[in-house]
N, C-alpha and C positions, 0 to 999 in steps of 0.2 A: 283567581275568581273573583268576580265583579258582584258587589252586593248593593241594594239599595241603600241601605243604612248601616253604619257602624256605630255601636253602642258602646260609650267606655263605661264600666261599671255595672256589675251584675246584682246590685242591691235590689230594693224596691223599685225604686225609680226606673232603672235600666231594665229590669226584667219585665215589669209591667208593659213598660213601652214596645219590647221586643215581641211580647205575647199579643198584643193588640196589633201591631204593625204584620206581624207573620199570619195570625190567624184570621184576621178581619179585612185585611187590606192585601193578602197575598204577597207582601213583600219580603225579600231576602234580607236577612239580619245577621250581621257579624257582632256578637256579644264579647266584650274583653273585658278582662278583669286582671288586677296586678296579683291578687291572691290565688291560692290554688283551688279556690271553691266558688260557688255561687252563693247568694243570700246576703251579702254584704255583712254588715255588723248584726244582722239578725241570725246568722248562721248558726245552727247548734248540732252537736255530733255524740255519739256515745264514747265516753272515756275508756281508759283501759279498764275500768271495773264495770262497764257496761250501763253506766248512768249517763242519761242524757243531760247534756250541760249546755249552756249558751257560752259560746267560746269568747265572746266580746261583751259579757255582762247581761243583766236581765232584760229581756224584751217582753213587754205585756201589750197585747193588742187590745186597744180600746177605741170606739167611734160611736158617734150620734149619727152617721151617715148610712142609711139602709142601702144606699147605691153602693158603697165602699164595702158594706159588709157581703151584700149580694154577689159582687164581682169577686171578691176572695173565695167565696163558699163554693166557687166553681172548681177550685183546687186543693181543698182541704175540707175534711169534717172537723168538728169543734168540740172543746172541752169547755163547758161553762167555769169562768174563774174569775172571781172578783178580789183585786189586789188590796191586801191589807198590809200596812207598814208600821212598825213600831219603832220609837227613838230611845236610846238608853241616854237618860237624862237625871242626874242625881241619885244614880243607883236603882232607878226604876226603868221599865220598858214601858212607854206611853204612846197612846195612838197618835199617828201624825197622818194626815192634817190634823191641827188641834182642834178638839172637840170639848163637849162637855166632860166626858171622862177624863180627858188629859189633864184639864184645870182642877177638876176635884181631887184627883189622885195625886198630882204634884203637890198641890199646897194643903190637902186634907180638908177641902171645902166640902159642902154639900149643896151646891147651888142646882136651882132648877134652871131650864133653857132661859126663860125670862130673866132671873138674876144673874146669869152668865152675860147675857147681852148688855145688861147695866153695867156689869164689871167691866168687860171690855171698853164700853163709852168712858168709863172713869178713868181707865190706865192708859187707854188709846191717846197719843200724842199728837196735836192739832199740826197738820202739815198743809200749808195753803196750796202749794204746788208739787204733786206726787209726780217725782221724776225718777228716782232711785229703788233699787230692791229694799234698802232700808227703810224710805218713806213708807212703802205698801206695808209692812209689817209692823212698825211702830204706831203708825196711825191707826191699825186695827186691833192690836193686842197689847200694845204697850212696849215698853223697853225691856223688863225681866224676860218675858215670853221670847221676845226677839234673841235676847243674848243667849238662852238657855237651847233654843231650838233651830235657829236660824244663823246667826252671825258665824260661829265656828263651822258649821256644814258648809255654808257658802264660800266663806274663806278657803277652805281646802278645796272645794270642788273647782273653783274658778281662780283660785291664785289672787285674788283681789277681794278688797272690804266690799260688803253689800252697798256701801254708800257711793261706790265708785261704778257699779252696774246699773243698766237699764231695769227699769221697774218690771218689764215683761218676765224676768225669772222667777221672782217671787209670786208675782200675780198668776202665776200658773196654778199655785197652791192656795186652796180656799181656806177659809176659817169657818168653823161650824159650832152653833150654840146647842144642837142636839147631840145624840150619841152615835151618829153615822160615822163608822170607822172603816168606810172604804175609801182608797186612795183615789179612785176615779168615780165619777157617778154618770158615766157614759151609758147609753141604751144597750149597746152591745158591748160585752166583755167576756172574751173568750181567748183559749189558746189553741193554736192549731192541734188537733187530737195527736198526730204523729210527728208533731215538731214542725219548725219553720224550713228546714232544709229540703224534706219532703214536700212540702207546699211549693217551694220555690222549683223543685225538680219538675213538678207537673206544669207550673206555670211556663218553663221556657222548653217542655217537651214538644216540639215541633220540627218537622224536617226542613223548615226554612230558616230555623236558628241554629247557626253554628257558633259553638263557644271556644274562645282563645283564653284559657286562663294561664295563670303565672307569667302573665305578660303585660310589659309596661308599654303602652301605647305610644308613647313618644319615641320610643326605640324602633317601632314596627310601622308608622304610620306612613312613612315613605314608600313603603312596600305593599301597603295595602290600596285596593282601588273600591271606592264606594261613593255614592251621589251626596249623601246628607250624613251628617253627624249628630249625635246626642250625647252630650258630654255630662256626666254625673260626678265628675271628680272636682278636686278643688279649682275653682274658677281662676285664682291667682296663679295657680300652678300651670295652667293651660296658656297663661300668657308669660310664662317665664318670670314671674314674680317683677314685673316690669315697674310697677308702681310701690313695690315692697311687699312683704308676706303679711296676708290676712291672719290676725291671731286666731289659733284654735287651742281648745283645751283637749288634752289626750288623757288616756288611762292605761295603769298598769294593772293587769289581772294576776293575782295569785291564785291559782286553782288547787284545792285541797279536796282529798277524799278521806273521810273518818271513818273508823271501824264501829260507829254507832247507828242506829236506825234514824235517829232524831236528834237535831242540835239546837234548834230555836223554835219558838211558838208560832213563828210566820215566816212567809219566805224570805223577806227582806227585813233586817233591822239596821237602822241608821245609827251612827255614831257621831253626833254632831261635836262634841267636845273632848273625846279621848280617841288616842291612837292617830296614827297616821292615815289609815284608811277611813274612807267615808261610810262604807256599808258593807255588810255580810249578805249574800244571797244563798239560799238553799234550795236547790233545783227541785228536789222531789216535791215541794209544797207547791211549786209552779206547774209541774207537769203532771202530778198525780201518779207517778210513777212508782212502783213498791219495790224496794231493794233493801237487803240486810244494812248495807253501808248508806252513807250519805255525802252528797258532794256539795261544796262550798265554793264561792268565790269571795275574796277580799278584792276591794277595788281601791286603787291608789291613784289619785289624779295627779298629772304632771303636764309640763309644758312640751316636752319633746315627745315625739311617735306618732302613731297614726292620728290624723285629725278627725275629732269626734264632735265637739261642740264649737260652733262659732261663738266668739266672746262678745256679748252684747254690750258693746259700748258705743258712745257717739261718735268717736274717732274712727272706730273700726266700720260703722255702718258708712262714714263718709269715705273712707277708703275702697269700700265694696262698690259704692257708687260710681266711682272711678272705673273698677272693673266691669261693671255692667253696662257702662257706656261702650266701652269697647267691644263687651259680648254682643250687644245690639247691633255692631256694625259688622259681625261677621255673617257673611252670607253661606246658608246652608248648614249653619251651626246652631244647635239649641242646647241651652245650659238649663239642667233641671236637678232637682234633690236637694238635700241640706248642704252639701259642700258647693254644688254648682250655683245655688243662689244664695249661699251664706244665710242661711235662716235655720233657726233651732226648731224644726219640724217634728212632729210625732209621725209614727210609721203610716196610720191613716191619710194624714196630711200630704205625705210624700206620694201615697197612691193617687191621691185625687189631683195632685199637681201633674203627676205623669199622664192620668187618663185627660185632662184638661189639654195638656200638650197634644195629646194624640187626637184629640177632639179639633184642634186648630190645625193639625198636620192634614187632615182627611176633609176638613170643612164640614164635619158632622154638626148637627143641630144641638142637642141638650146631652148631658151627662149621661142620661139613662140610654141615649143612643148608641152610646160606646162601651157598656159595660157588660153586656150578655151576649153571648154566641161563640 
């Protein structure tokens, strides 16, 4: 069969583009994925005990974009959920991002918000040109809080010292002088009521969308017939690593179910300084599911394995620029998503990028023109 579009990767980018092209433009789409399921890294499923878990670690939806929220609301109901994270530091579980309670509990102080702001000024190190992840944190909260909360976690997560990483990594994490202990402050913070996979099933449920799962595109591309290609896999892999491999950080997940109803006070606890794992997730606290047992995931960052995080270092950005030049010269091929554009995007940003590409493909006006229908 001949298709208008072949889309490689059935995560957010690929599925959203498949849905728009099929439902709004009447295009035929072949949606291909190496894995045996749709949903990409956001895939969730019931484990053998009947507990809904995220197969590839916790995914928390948050956005400030009414357009993105409106678009996804066509495919799911929502459960309000504000993410809170604690960090295990010096024998205590303390709020992260660092806030007033974090500092007061850690040091036994009784600061007000104004006093904490003054304290941060007094301990913050002067950095003329903030370039690295270390620069960001030590300039804001000083060396001791950096060592206790950030340095060890970042070294585990990325495999390099924060002094070697682009500032964007720790710039994502705010520092607060109030008692706000929410991890995100976005206007829209929800979890799909019935899980991500159910939402993805609705996104791609159209007769014009044909799925080809457990399939490596490279092995079948010569047998396929299509007009245009949308590629959401690793851009360096598409070009056979001709300039060398783009570095990604991977993860190993240790899923466990315990015969207790409750394990930790919040859904995610970070371990910046102890253990080989970075964090433990308890899924019932994300999903609101009630069950006599509880399921956890321990995350172990590693270099080898599925690519999860593009490593933000200047030499990697330069290498990607070479691949992007090649990508821009490919007629009828469009690269999108975290792997396709080597960017550390949140889920809502990937959806926005996909909708923007759809708008470009069909020549639509504004983003609002392409989100509903």
